[in-house]
N, C-alpha and C positions, 0 to 999 in steps of 0.2 A: 719779617724784616727783610729788606732788599738785601741780596747777596753782595752787590756791588759796593755797598758801604763798608763790608768787612774785608774787602781785597786790599792787599798792600798797595799803597799809592806809588806810582812809577813817577819819579821826578825828572823825567827826560828833559823838560823844558829848563829846569833849574841847572842841569848839568850842561845843556847848551849855553846857557848864560854864563856859567862858570868858565867854561872853555874860552868863549869870546872875550869876557872881561880879562882873562889871564893873558890871552895872545895880544890883544890890543894894548894892554898896560906894558908888556914886555917890549913890543914893537916901539913904543914910545919911550922906552927906558925909564919908567916910572916905578918906583917901589910900592909895595902895598901900603906902606906907611903914608907915602907922598899922595897916593891917590885917596887914601882915606881923609888925609888932611884937606886936600882940595874939594872933597865932597862935604866937609864938615861932619865926618863920621868918627867914631872911636877908632883908634888905630888898628884894631883887630878885625873890624867888620869886613874889610875886603877880603882878608884871609878866610873868614867864614862863608863869604859868597863863593869864593873859588874852590872851597872844599865841599860845596853843596850843603852847608850846615845852616844857611840863613834863607828865609823865605822873605824877600824884600818887597816893599811896596812899589807901586808905579811911581810915586814921587821919588823914591831912592833910585829906581831905574833911570828916571830922567836926570837926576844928579850925576850919576856915573856917566851917562852918555855925554852930557855936557863937559864934564871933566876930561873925558877922553876925546872930545870933539867929533862925535858921531851922532847919528840919529838913534833914538831909543831902539828902533826896530833892527838895527844892526846888531845890537847885543843879543837879539833873539834869533837871528838869522842862522840857517844851517851852514 
């Protein structure tokens, strides 16, 4: 079996996404609940993303970007 399969996964990209979502949301003075509502998500979903607990789909990435009025790539940028 390939050893790389057994290595612990580094979720650096999800951490970057979490930091960017939090920063942009706070800059726009939107609560987690408000952003969730604007995206059509359950009220706790944004919290899970910001705590790196959720592995979201590209569709949800696009919904968040639209709600924050940014390009999806902005959410993944360093």
